[in-house]
N, C-alpha and C positions, 0 to 999 in steps of 0.2 A: 133689382140688380145689386150685387155686393159692391161696396166702395172699394176701389183699388188703392191699397196702401203700399207705397214703394219704400223698402228699407234704404237707409243711407248707404253710400258707397263703402264706408268703413265697415258697416255691419255685414254687407255682402262679402267683403274680403275675409270675414271671420266665420263664414258659414262652416259648420262642422258636422257633428254627429247626426245620424238618422238611422232608420232601419236598414237602409242600404249603406252606401258610402258616399261621401261628398268631399270634393277637393276645392281649393280656392280658385281653380281655373273655371268655376261655374259648371261643373259636371257632377252628376251623382250616378250611382249604379244600384241595380236591384237584380235579384235572381229570378229568372223566368219560372213561373209556377209549374210549367209542364216539363221542361227539359233541364232546368237548373242552371242554364247558361247565365253568366254575369253580363248584364246589358248596361252600357254606359249611356246616359241621357244628358242633354244640356239643361241647365236650370236658368230660366229667364225671369228675374225678379220683376221685370216690367209687366208681366202677364197677370200680376195680382198675388195676393198672399195665400190664396187657395186655388189649386189648379188640379183638374181631373180630366183625363183623356184616355183614349184607347190606342195602344201601339202594338203592332205585331212583333213577336220575337224575330230577330234577324236570322236565328238558327233553325227553329222548328216551325216558324210562321203562325204559331198560336197567339191569339189576342191576349194582351195583358192590360188590365185597367190600372193606369198609373195615377197615383195620388201624391201631390206635393203641397206641403204647408210651409210657409215662410213666416217667421215671427218678425213683425215689423219693429219690435223693440230692440232685439239683439241680433237679428239676421239668422237665427238658428233655423235649419232646414230639416224637415222630416220628409222622407220619401219612401213610399212602399207601393207594392202592387198587389193585385188580386186577380183571380180567375174571372173572366167575363162570362156572365150568364149563369 
């Protein structure tokens, strides 16, 4: 099991660029691979520095595999999605 590393609060406030978009309110976005809809997702740094899960697009209901990486040093977030299967 991976060690969970939580970024400091200041680093979380400075989360910025990624493949989607991120704002300091703790949300990121990505474009659904199937329909292109921009989907906003919450980013929870307490869930660890690497997060992978499947989420259905709220518009077309196709599954998206979501990947989130948080850099524990500077709070940089990278978020992207891919087609499931």
